[in-house]
C-alpha positions, 0 to 999 in steps of 0.5 A, spaced: 106 596 305 113 596 304 117 596 298 121 590 296 129 591 297 133 591 291 138 586 290 145 587 289 149 586 283 152 580 286 145 577 288 142 578 281 148 575 278 147 569 282 140 568 280 141 569 273 147 564 274 142 559 277 137 560 272 142 559 266 144 552 270 137 550 270 137 551 263 143 548 261 142 541 266 135 541 263 137 542 256 142 536 257 138 531 260 132 533 255 137 531 249 140 525 252 133 523 254 131 523 247 137 519 244 136 514 250 129 513 248 130 513 241 135 507 242 130 503 247 125 504 241 130 502 236 132 496 240 125 493 238 128 492 231 135 489 234 136 482 231 137 476 236 141 471 237 142 465 242 146 466 248 148 462 254 147 464 261 154 464 265 152 466 272 146 469 276 149 474 282 144 478 287 146 485 289 143 490 293 139 495 290 139 502 293 133 507 291 132 514 294 124 511 294 126 506 299 130 509 303 134 505 308 130 499 306 134 494 303 132 490 297 136 486 292 136 484 285 139 479 280 144 480 275 145 475 269 151 474 266 151 471 259 155 470 253 153 470 246 156 470 239 155 475 233 159 473 226 163 468 230 166 473 235 164 472 242 161 477 247 160 477 254 154 481 257 150 483 263 145 488 261 138 486 262 135 492 259 136 499 257 134 504 263 135 498 268 142 496 266 144 490 269 139 488 273 132 485 273 127 490 275 124 485 280 126 486 287 127 481 293 127 482 301 134 478 301 140 476 297 138 469 297 131 470 294 134 474 289 139 469 287 134 463 287 129 467 283 134 469 278 136 461 277 129 459 276 128 464 271 135 463 267 139 457 270 146 458 269 148 454 262 141 455 259 140 458 253 137 465 253 135 470 247 140 476 247 138 482 243 144 486 240 145 492 236 147 490 229 151 497 229 155 495 235 154 488 237 157 488 244 151 493 246 146 487 248 140 486 252 135 481 254 129 485 254 128 490 248 124 497 249 123 502 253 121 502 261 121 507 266 128 508 267 129 510 260 124 516 260 127 518 267 132 523 263 127 526 259 122 527 264 127 530 269 130 535 263 123 537 261 122 539 269 129 543 269 128 546 263 122 550 264 124 551 271 130 555 268 126 559 263 121 561 268 126 563 273 129 568 267 122 570 266 121 572 274 128 575 274 127 582 271 121 583 276 126 583 282 128 590 282 134 592 278 140 591 281 142 596 286 148 600 285 
């Protein structure tokens, strides 16, 4: 049985730097994820107002899960007033951004579905952040996109810690 080759000081620094990087990314994503999730949960308590649908637009949706498959989603642009100040928004929900989560095969299908669900000129319920009325959504609460940063952070952080724990097992730097 052969003994492991000792790592050089440069390799050891690279491994330690990579572990630190994973920990930093994991901690940052976890902290952001907690605040993002708290905001989404807080949106359940946001007041509502009635807005008017201004436009429905279809856009191409790219996902690493669907690969080269082209799918489309619709976006809703709306206007609303809070304390006699007019705002324009297009955010559908926290975690999904400006698009509805239903995907369609063609832009025409997405636009048709959007026009059926939210005809331009129709009234629509808008939920807005009372501390920052320009922050508004059509759908309150968390969804899978809201949990993504926290889940990624909870993956990277322990990976970095585990990497640091394994690091001393590499033979001490030769030199």
